[in-house]
N, C-alpha and C positions, 0 to 999 in steps of 0.2 A: 648791284642786286641789296646789298642791305637797304639803300636809300629808295629803292624798287618796292621792297618788302613795306617801308614807313608808309611812304606813300598810297600805298593798296589799304595800309593798314587805317591811313587817315582817311580815304574816301568811304571805307565802309562804314566808321564811328560817324563821320558826317552824315550817311546815307541813312545809317538805324536813326539818328537823332531826329531827323528831318521827317522819317517816315512814323518817330513815335511821338513827333510834335502836330502831324497830322492829323493822326489817330485820336489824338485826345482833342485836338479842334474839331473832329468829326464827331465824337459824343458830344462834346459842348453843343455842337449843332444841333443836333438829335433831341438834347434837352430843351432846348428852345422851341423847336417844333413839339415836341411831348406838351411844353406849359402853352402854346400858342393852341393845340388842339382844345387843352383843357380850357383854355380860356372862353375861348368859341361853345363849348358844352355851356360852361354858365352863362355863356349870351343869352342861349337857348333858356334856359330855367328861370333867368329874371323875366325877359320877355315874356315868357306864357305866366309867371307869378301878375305880371303887371298885366295882361292880358285878362286871367282869369282868378283875381283877386278872393281872397279868403274876406269876410266880413270884417273884421279888426284890421285887415293889413294898410298900410300907409302909404299912397298911390305917391306922394311926391318922394319920399326917400326912394322908391322903386325904379322912379323915373331919373332920379340921382343916379343912381346904381346904372344904370346902363348909359349914360353917359361917363361914368369912369371907367366901366370894360371899355366903350369906345377910345376914351383917349389911350388908355394900355396898349390896343390892339394896334392904333393908328399909327403911334412911336414905336413900338418893336416889331408887331408879326407883319405886319402888311410892305414896309421897305423888304425887294428883291434881295438886296445887300444888307449884312448884318456887318457894319463897321467896329473899328474896335471904341468908336467915339460913343454910338448907339447901344455897343455891346458893358461900357464902365460907366458911362456918363450921359445916358437919358437923362431927360430933367423934364416934369412937366410947366406947364405954365407959371403955378406957385412956388417953383423951387426944388418941390420935391423931386427927390430920384428916384427912379425903377427901381435900379438894382445897381451894386457896385461892378456885379461883375456878374450879366444874366447865365452865363454857362453852368455855376458854380455855387451862387450864393442866395438870399433871398430874392423877393419881388415884393414890390410892392405899389398899392392904388395912390393917385394923387393926393388923398386924403391921409395918406401914409398907414393907412392898414394894410397889414399882410396878406399878401396872397398866397404865396406858398415861402415853404424853410427855403428851399431849394429846386429847382426844375428838373426833371428825370427820376427826383428819388421817391421813397417811401413816406409821403409829406401828410399833413393838414393842410386841405385847402379852403381859405378864407374868402366869402363874399367883402365888399366894400364895405358892408354894415356891421361887419364881425363878427357875423354869424358861420356857422359851419357848415360848408356843402358836405365835405367828405372828411372822414377820421384818416383814411388808411387810401388813399388814392391810387397808388400803385398797386395794391393786393388784387383788386377783382373782387366780386362776389361781397361788396361792403356797403351799408347803407348810403344814400342820397337824402339830402335833404333841400328843401326848398328854402328862396332866401327869408320866407316868411318862419323858418324853422320849423315847418309841418316838413314829415316824413312823406319822400317821395316813393321810393324803393329801400325795403331790406338787403337787397341783393342788386346792385348795378352788373350788368355784363353776365348776366344770370337767366338762363332759357326759363319758360313757363312761369314767372313768379310776379306779382302783381305791384301794379304801378298807381299811384295816386294824384289825384290834384292837386292845388295849393290848399282850397279849403277842405281836402279830406275824401271827396267824391273819389270813386273807382275810374283810373280809367282802363286799364285790362286786368284781367287774373292771368293771360296767358302773353307776355314779351317772348317777344325772339320765337314767337311759333305763329306762321302763315297760315290763316285760316281758323284766327281766334277771334274771341268777341273783344271789339271795342266799343267804350261808351263817351257819349259826349256829358260835359256837366250840368244837366239840368235833369229834371224829371219828365219822366215818360209824356209826351204829348195827349195820349189816349186817355190818361188819367190812372193809368192803374201803378202798382210798386214797382219803383225800378227805377233807374235814366234810359233816358234815349239812348239805343243804340246807333253807334255809328253802321256798323254793320257786324252781322255775326259770322263772315267768312273773308275778315278783313284781309286786305292785300291780295287776293286771290282774281286773278284776270278772269274776266267776264260775270265774276258774279259781283249780285248789287249792295248800295249802300245808301244808307239816308241821307239826301241834300236838305238841307232847310232852303226854305225859301220866305220871303217877304211880300205880302199883297200892299197895294197903294195907300192902305191904313196901317201899316205895320205889322198887323198882325200874322205871326210867324205860321208856317205850315211845311209839312216835307213832300219830297217826291222819292221814287226809287231810281236811284242813277246805275250805270257799271263802272265797275272798275277796269281802268285801262290806264296806259302809258305810263307816268309818273307815279298813280297809286298801285301800281303793281310791286309788291313786297317780297324778296323771301327773308326765313327766316333772321339771316344775321341784320338785315335791314333793318327788322322792328324788334331788334333791342334797342337801338335807339330812339326812345319813347321821344322825346321831347321833342328830336328832329322832325317824327312822323308828324306829331301833333300841328308843330309848326307847317307842315305843307297843308294840313286839314283848314290851317284859321287861311290859307292861303288860296283856298279854293272859294273863299268869299272875299278875295279881295284885301284883306286886313293888311294893312303895313307892320310891318316890326321891324325891330333894330339889330335882330341878328343877323339879316341878310347883307349887313357890311363886313362881316366876320368871313376871313378866307380860312382855307376854303370853304366855301358855301354848302352847308347841305349836306358835307362829306359825315360817312358813320361813325362816330366818336370809338365807337367801341372795341378798333383798331388802336389807340390813345388813352393813355400814354401808353409808351413802347419803352 
């Protein structure tokens, strides 16, 4: 009887240890998923900044950053299975290590610039050029900055707030609000003061939006089109302002490196988690 009790206790202890280990690994895996979602969001910001630069922006630097983000994405975020080697000894072609533990330690880019101090934690997020994307990423309602250092928004994942283009022009005053006014980053084509509007009821099915056209001479003119299918957004969709802007640029067959990041076009507002 005593032997049976000891055996039962041993089995219980082993089962508890295994469940604890699995839970620990599960939380680590969630941390990696959160970090990869953060990387995808950063890729959107870098790509948009490269497509819509401010006057003083270094385009070569922005393109190099796109490459560095792609390297990290390919090495860590795209593999279906995160092996022990990948977790603790992933190295770039130049020999620099991504992290000595992707679950719980710092991540770095190929130029050895810190990306984040720890995945899944409230920490400062850095671009490959050393500028800060967010000071307190896990808090929500925090300021987000473009790679050129300019403010993108004062309140990420907050409804009815303003977002700005990399050059400071307004994107919208009403993020997270279906039916709000969104703007292109250039002056009105009719010569009046202000920016050309994408739509006054953006995201609402069958409402109209301004579509840009170019004639054979390259001159720009507009037409009115209907909001349908992929352009129908609810309030939650419209919190991901960079993701929505990339969908707009793809209307014009613009290529962008953010497409290669998985999961493509998912709403970042659910992560980090």
